N, C-alpha and C positions, 0 to 999 in steps of 0.2 A: 503494498498499500505506500504510495507516494504519501509524503510529508507536505503540509503548506510550507511554502518560501518563507523566510523570516520578515522579508517586506509585506507580504501580504498579512501575516499573523498581527504585526505591528501596525500596520494601517487600517485593518479593522479595530483593535483596539483603540488606537487613537481616534478613529471616528467617533467610536462609542464614549470614550473619556471627554471628549469635546461635547458630545449630545449632553452628556450628563450635566457637564459644566453649563450648557446653554439652558438646561431645566432650573439649575441654582437661580441663573441671572434671571431667567423669567420671571421666577418666584420672587425676585426682590424687586421687580419692576412692577408685577401685581400688588405687592405690598404697599409699595410708593404711590401707586395708582388709587388704592383702596383706603389711604391714609393721608394724601394729601388734597389738595383744594380747599374750599371754604365750606362749612358745615352748613347745612340746610337741609330744607324739605322739597319732596316734588311729589308732584300728583301726577300717578301712571294712569294713563288714559288708554293704553291699548298694547296688547301684546298678542303675538300669533308664535306659532311653531313654524320651524322651518327644517328642511331636511335637503342636505346638499348632498353631492358624491363625497365629500371630504368631513362634512360635519354635520351636526343636526343641534337643534336647541331650541332655546327660546329668546324672542326679539321682543323688547319691551320699549316704548316710549311712553315720556312724560314732559309735563311743565313745570318750570321752576321759574324763579325771579332772579336775574342775574345785574348787577348795577341800575336796579330801578326799573326794569321792564323783563316783562314775560317773555322767556324762550322756551322753545320744544327742542326737544333731542332725544339720544339713545340712552337707555339705562343700562349701564355695566352690572351683571349679576342679578337683573330683575328676575321676577317670575310671575306667570299667569294669575297666582292668586292674589296679586297686587292690585290689580286692575281695579279703579275707582277708588283707591285708597291713597293717602298721603304717607310717604316711605321716608325715612332720614337717609340722608345721601351727603357726600362730598360731592360739590360743584365744580366742575371744570369748565369754567367758562361758557359759552353757548353751544359747545359742540355734544358734550356728554356729562353725566353724572353716575357716580360709582356708589352702589351700595356696599357696604363693609360686609364682607365674608372673610374667613380665616382660612376656609377649606383649600380655596385657589392655590394660594402661595403656598401654603403647607403641604398641598399635594405634591406641589411641583419640586418643592424641596426634598421631600421624600423621595420622589422618583428620580432626582437628580444625583442623591446619595445612593439609592439602591443601584442605579445603573454605573456608577463610579466604582462602588463597592465590588460590585460582581465581576467588571472586566477589569479592574485592579487584581482581584484575585486570580482571574484566568491568566494575566499578565505574569503574575508573580508564578503559577503553575508551569506555564510553559516557559519562562525562563530557567525553572529549576530542573525541568525535563531536559531543555537543552545542556545544562550545565551536566548533568549525569549521563548522557548521551557522548559527552567531549571527553569523559575521562576513561 
């Protein structure tokens, strides 16, 4: 049985280690988005479920006051059960508001640590096996 080349193994491991790091960075951006902005209230007036080839989920839209005028836009982390309700959000100007949740950034962090752990462990095992084969 042919062994994969060192270059291929290191390339795959490097890809997944970078992907794990990407999950961790994505979690930091999600945390920042959910905890920055102006605290306020938005009235959710519409939600609908969308399904695409790459992802599915709920899209919710709301009205809120920003700098003295009423604006409408996207609600990040909104749910259909909030239609017709006023929800506590972080206002990011006129484009979108974010409802705070902790599961998105924490989920990304956990997944990043998991991917880095698994592929780090595989790299260690591969290097040990290579060292044993060289002796």
